[in-house]
C-alpha positions as a Python dict, from the first residue, in 0.01 Angstrom:
ca = {
    (1, 'M'): (0, 0, 0),
    (2, 'L'): (277, 190, -167),
    (3, 'Q'): (401, 262, -517),
    (4, 'K'): (703, 54, -602),
    (5, 'P'): (1015, 234, -535),
    (6, 'K'): (1175, 365, -831),
    (7, 'S'): (1525, 380, -715),
    (8, 'R'): (1771, 153, -552),
    (9, 'G'): (1643, -137, -787),
    (10, 'R'): (1428, -294, -532),
    (11, 'A'): (1164, -509, -669),
    (12, 'G'): (840, -654, -490),
    (13, 'S'): (589, -874, -624),
    (14, 'Q'): (224, -785, -575),
    (15, 'P'): (27, -1023, -363),
    (16, 'E'): (-301, -1161, -489),
    (17, 'R'): (-612, -1057, -338),
    (18, 'E'): (-703, -1259, -33),
    (19, 'Q'): (-1064, -1368, 35),
    (20, 'D'): (-1229, -1213, 330),
    (21, 'G'): (-1265, -1550, 504),
    (22, 'G'): (-890, -1589, 541),
    (23, 'R'): (-671, -1506, 834),
    (24, 'G'): (-521, -1198, 674),
    (25, 'G'): (-185, -1179, 512),
    (26, 'G'): (89, -937, 535),
    (27, 'G'): (241, -685, 312),
    (28, 'A'): (90, -404, 110),
    (29, 'E'): (-13, -352, -216),
    (30, 'E'): (194, -251, -515),
    (31, 'A'): (82, 84, -581),
    (32, 'P'): (21, 255, -281),
    (33, 'S'): (319, 73, -22),
    (34, 'T'): (195, 238, 503),
    (35, 'S'): (169, 5, 866),
    (36, 'R'): (401, 7, 835),
    (37, 'G'): (274, -156, 704),
    (38, 'A'): (266, -140, 562),
    (39, 'A'): (136, -310, 434),
    (40, 'G'): (254, -563, -152),
    (41, 'A'): (349, -278, -324),
    (42, 'G'): (132, -181, -60),
    (43, 'W'): (319, -261, 255),
    (44, 'Q'): (598, -486, 157),
    (45, 'G'): (780, -397, 467),
    (46, 'S'): (1089, -573, 469),
    (47, 'R'): (1313, -745, 236),
    (48, 'R'): (1205, -1091, 152),
    (49, 'A'): (1337, -1351, 402),
    (50, 'E'): (1565, -1607, 217),
    (51, 'A'): (1485, -1957, 266),
    (52, 'S'): (1744, -2235, 286),
    (53, 'P'): (1793, -2434, -25),
    (54, 'K'): (1672, -2758, 144),
    (55, 'A'): (1326, -2587, 218),
    (56, 'G'): (1310, -2429, -118),
    (57, 'P'): (1210, -2059, -201),
    (58, 'R'): (887, -1923, -66),
    (59, 'S'): (681, -1661, -255),
    (60, 'Q'): (615, -1318, -126),
    (61, 'K'): (246, -1407, -89),
    (62, 'Q'): (353, -1726, 120),
    (63, 'L'): (571, -1507, 348),
    (64, 'E'): (299, -1239, 391),
    (65, 'L'): (36, -1494, 485),
    (66, 'K'): (275, -1656, 737),
    (67, 'V'): (367, -1325, 904),
    (68, 'A'): (7, -1240, 930),
    (69, 'E'): (-71, -1568, 1096),
    (70, 'L'): (197, -1511, 1326),
    (71, 'V'): (70, -1152, 1428),
    (72, 'Q'): (-274, -1298, 1482),
    (73, 'F'): (-138, -1586, 1693),
    (74, 'L'): (59, -1339, 1929),
    (75, 'L'): (-232, -1098, 1965),
    (76, 'I'): (-477, -1392, 2051),
    (77, 'K'): (-214, -1542, 2311),
    (78, 'D'): (-146, -1194, 2458),
    (79, 'Q'): (-511, -1169, 2566),
    (80, 'K'): (-443, -1389, 2879),
    (81, 'K'): (-114, -1203, 2955),
    (82, 'I'): (79, -1510, 2994),
    (83, 'P'): (425, -1507, 2843),
    (84, 'I'): (412, -1674, 2496),
    (85, 'K'): (671, -1949, 2451),
    (86, 'R'): (887, -1990, 2137),
    (87, 'A'): (791, -2367, 2126),
    (88, 'D'): (437, -2288, 2085),
    (89, 'I'): (502, -2035, 1821),
    (90, 'L'): (708, -2296, 1633),
    (91, 'K'): (449, -2564, 1682),
    (92, 'H'): (125, -2389, 1617),
    (93, 'V'): (226, -2118, 1349),
    (94, 'V'): (582, -2154, 1209),
    (95, 'G'): (576, -2536, 1095),
    (96, 'D'): (791, -2575, 786),
    (97, 'Y'): (926, -2220, 808),
    (98, 'K'): (1137, -2279, 1096),
    (99, 'D'): (1459, -2210, 876),
    (100, 'I'): (1344, -1848, 853),
    (101, 'F'): (1195, -1827, 1188),
    (102, 'P'): (1409, -1503, 1300),
    (103, 'D'): (1316, -1321, 983),
    (104, 'L'): (943, -1401, 1040),
    (105, 'L'): (964, -1295, 1411),
    (106, 'K'): (1120, -960, 1301),
    (107, 'L'): (859, -873, 1049),
    (108, 'A'): (587, -974, 1273),
    (109, 'A'): (736, -758, 1550),
    (110, 'Q'): (764, -466, 1313),
    (111, 'R'): (390, -505, 1220),
    (112, 'L'): (268, -533, 1579),
    (113, 'E'): (454, -207, 1656),
    (114, 'Y'): (354, 14, 1382),
    (115, 'V'): (9, -117, 1294),
    (116, 'F'): (-130, -239, 1621),
    (117, 'G'): (89, -43, 1877),
    (118, 'Y'): (247, -334, 2055),
    (119, 'R'): (622, -409, 2112),
    (120, 'L'): (729, -771, 2099),
    (121, 'V'): (1000, -834, 2358),
    (122, 'E'): (1171, -1129, 2524),
    (123, 'L'): (1069, -1162, 2866),
    (124, 'E'): (1433, -1237, 2981),
    (125, 'P'): (1762, -1286, 2798),
    (126, 'K'): (1752, -1647, 2622),
    (127, 'S'): (1430, -1725, 2776),
    (128, 'N'): (1265, -1791, 2464),
    (129, 'T'): (936, -1663, 2604),
    (130, 'Y'): (767, -1322, 2472),
    (131, 'I'): (520, -1073, 2593),
    (132, 'L'): (369, -773, 2406),
    (133, 'I'): (400, -437, 2566),
    (134, 'N'): (161, -136, 2485),
    (135, 'T'): (337, 130, 2341),
    (136, 'L'): (101, 412, 2413),
    (137, 'E'): (404, 628, 2494),
    (138, 'P'): (635, 619, 2215),
    (139, 'V'): (980, 758, 2221),
    (140, 'E'): (1000, 1100, 2080),
    (141, 'E'): (1139, 1018, 1743),
    (142, 'D'): (865, 747, 1663),
    (143, 'A'): (599, 987, 1795),
    (144, 'E'): (716, 1246, 1530),
    (145, 'V'): (736, 974, 1260),
    (146, 'R'): (397, 804, 1340),
    (147, 'G'): (201, 1109, 1454),
    (148, 'D'): (98, 915, 1772),
    (149, 'Q'): (-153, 1066, 1979),
    (150, 'G'): (-157, 790, 2250),
    (151, 'T'): (-414, 547, 2103),
    (152, 'P'): (-366, 202, 1937),
    (153, 'T'): (-597, 324, 1652),
    (154, 'T'): (-314, 565, 1549),
    (155, 'G'): (-126, 291, 1365),
    (156, 'L'): (-436, 190, 1158),
    (157, 'L'): (-506, 561, 1070),
    (158, 'M'): (-150, 618, 961),
    (159, 'I'): (-170, 315, 737),
    (160, 'V'): (-501, 456, 571),
    (161, 'L'): (-326, 795, 528),
    (162, 'G'): (-43, 621, 370),
    (163, 'L'): (-245, 450, 137),
    (164, 'I'): (-419, 776, 39),
    (165, 'F'): (-99, 960, -13),
    (166, 'M'): (83, 699, -224),
    (167, 'K'): (-218, 656, -440),
    (168, 'G'): (-225, 1006, -550),
    (169, 'N'): (-420, 1177, -252),
    (170, 'S'): (-735, 969, -312),
    (171, 'I'): (-794, 606, -290),
    (172, 'K'): (-1135, 366, -338),
    (173, 'E'): (-1270, 225, -22),
    (174, 'T'): (-1253, -135, -181),
    (175, 'E'): (-863, -91, -232),
    (176, 'V'): (-825, 22, 121),
    (177, 'W'): (-997, -317, 252),
    (178, 'D'): (-806, -523, -9),
    (179, 'F'): (-500, -400, 168),
    (180, 'L'): (-610, -421, 524),
    (181, 'R'): (-713, -779, 480),
    (182, 'R'): (-369, -872, 435),
    (183, 'L'): (-306, -738, 773),
    (184, 'G'): (-573, -945, 930),
    (185, 'V'): (-831, -644, 934),
    (186, 'H'): (-1145, -721, 788),
    (187, 'P'): (-1459, -494, 747),
    (188, 'T'): (-1713, -740, 867),
    (189, 'K'): (-1528, -897, 1150),
    (190, 'K'): (-1460, -764, 1493),
    (191, 'H'): (-1075, -697, 1557),
    (192, 'L'): (-909, -768, 1881),
    (193, 'I'): (-745, -424, 1868),
    (194, 'F'): (-962, -186, 1661),
    (195, 'G'): (-1314, -350, 1741),
    (196, 'D'): (-1529, -252, 1448),
    (197, 'P'): (-1285, -160, 1195),
    (198, 'K'): (-1541, -44, 927),
    (199, 'K'): (-1717, 186, 1177),
    (200, 'L'): (-1369, 316, 1296),
    (201, 'I'): (-1250, 409, 951),
    (202, 'T'): (-1578, 519, 785),
    (203, 'E'): (-1742, 691, 1070),
    (204, 'D'): (-1506, 762, 1368),
    (205, 'F'): (-1176, 882, 1166),
    (206, 'V'): (-1440, 1078, 939),
    (207, 'R'): (-1639, 1240, 1238),
    (208, 'Q'): (-1295, 1345, 1372),
    (209, 'R'): (-1229, 1508, 1031),
    (210, 'Y'): (-905, 1278, 983),
    (211, 'L'): (-1073, 1153, 663),
    (212, 'E'): (-1302, 1262, 399),
    (213, 'Y'): (-1533, 977, 270),
    (214, 'R'): (-1737, 1030, -38),
    (215, 'R'): (-1937, 840, -270),
    (216, 'I'): (-1785, 791, -623),
    (217, 'P'): (-2049, 896, -879),
    (218, 'H'): (-2166, 642, -1157),
    (219, 'T'): (-2020, 328, -1000),
    (220, 'D'): (-2184, 7, -1012),
    (221, 'P'): (-2168, -157, -756),
    (222, 'V'): (-2156, 166, -559),
    (223, 'D'): (-1811, 230, -423),
    (224, 'Y'): (-1671, 522, -239),
    (225, 'E'): (-1335, 703, -185),
    (226, 'F'): (-1118, 841, 95),
    (227, 'Q'): (-911, 1164, 114),
    (228, 'W'): (-743, 1330, 379),
    (229, 'G'): (-947, 1537, 600),
    (230, 'P'): (-875, 1893, 715),
    (231, 'R'): (-757, 1771, 1067),
    (232, 'T'): (-486, 1549, 891),
    (233, 'N'): (-359, 1842, 717),
    (234, 'L'): (-317, 2051, 1048),
    (235, 'E'): (-183, 1771, 1269),
    (236, 'T'): (67, 1593, 1048),
    (237, 'S'): (232, 1647, 693),
    (238, 'K'): (291, 1437, 379),
    (239, 'M'): (659, 1423, 479),
    (240, 'K'): (569, 1260, 818),
    (241, 'V'): (326, 1027, 654),
    (242, 'L'): (588, 929, 388),
    (243, 'K'): (855, 856, 671),
    (244, 'F'): (608, 639, 822),
    (245, 'V'): (571, 446, 504),
    (246, 'A'): (946, 443, 441),
    (247, 'K'): (1005, 314, 809),
    (248, 'V'): (749, 15, 738),
    (249, 'H'): (950, -71, 437),
    (250, 'N'): (1310, -25, 588),
    (251, 'Q'): (1364, 224, 306),
    (252, 'D'): (1431, 581, 258),
    (253, 'P'): (1179, 812, 164),
    (254, 'K'): (1364, 927, -134),
    (255, 'D'): (1296, 579, -290),
    (256, 'W'): (950, 703, -390),
    (257, 'P'): (1090, 1017, -580),
    (258, 'A'): (719, 1149, -702),
    (259, 'Q'): (583, 1129, -337),
    (260, 'Y'): (907, 1292, -197),
    (261, 'C'): (908, 1590, -434),
    (262, 'E'): (544, 1653, -336),
    (263, 'A'): (602, 1624, 34),
    (264, 'L'): (909, 1842, 16),
    (265, 'A'): (714, 2114, -177),
    (266, 'E'): (445, 2104, 86),
    (267, 'E'): (729, 2136, 351),
    (268, 'E'): (866, 2458, 174),
    (269, 'A'): (525, 2603, 133),
    (270, 'R'): (454, 2566, 492),
    (271, 'A'): (795, 2729, 576),
    (272, 'R'): (730, 3037, 364),
    (273, 'P'): (593, 3343, 556),
    (274, 'Q'): (219, 3382, 534),
    (275, 'T'): (114, 3679, 353),
    (276, 'G'): (-233, 3854, 339),
    (277, 'G'): (-294, 3829, 700),
    (278, 'P'): (-408, 4112, 936),
    (279, 'A'): (-169, 4395, 965),
    (280, 'P'): (16, 4413, 1287),
    (281, 'S'): (-105, 4683, 1532),
    (282, 'S'): (92, 4983, 1590),
}
């Protein structure tokens, strides 16, 4: 979802577009990279896990798909509220990726928390069983970074806001869905957490004034674009959204110099005394 960082020499490959019928991959796109979410140059959340020489190297695309598959598995298993066994994860999802299972689990846990609002925890020490905990009451630090308002949809909103900002404050709807498919969120499929994602993003968030949703003139086929709505500008800031994106990627906001300078300028502008207001009464 994000633009490739220009500092620290970090490189990331851009995942290929996934078809809508797939299970959804992980990561973000090259030029916005979040969800945290990130989300390719989108949400290439964490450093690429290294495979053992015996197993051979995996591509970024393969890792993203495997993380997305693991996330979907955990969300589905959690519906029954029965602890999820490590053995079942290894058997039904991980397969030939057992050598990098800890890395896959870490990446899946990050996505669950920042995109879907769930924290993956081990039920008891060394029990090898896991449960998902709803994080509707985030700790203060995370609440500030994520802009949480106590709903599971906030993570999805922050991802879209991040995509918009990292793409130059406007993004085509097709690009948003190209990225969200990698997270297992499809416009035509009901989601376990978000319900109807297309309605949530193009109607609910728009009606709540978090997003502006406009048709792009002279496009064939017809396409639409998203921008931040007035409520977003009042309730959060570019710096907070950039911090969210950076946390998704385990990086520093300064790794994206252009966006960091823009966010910093906004912070400085907000800090200046407002002029031209009503004169104080005597």
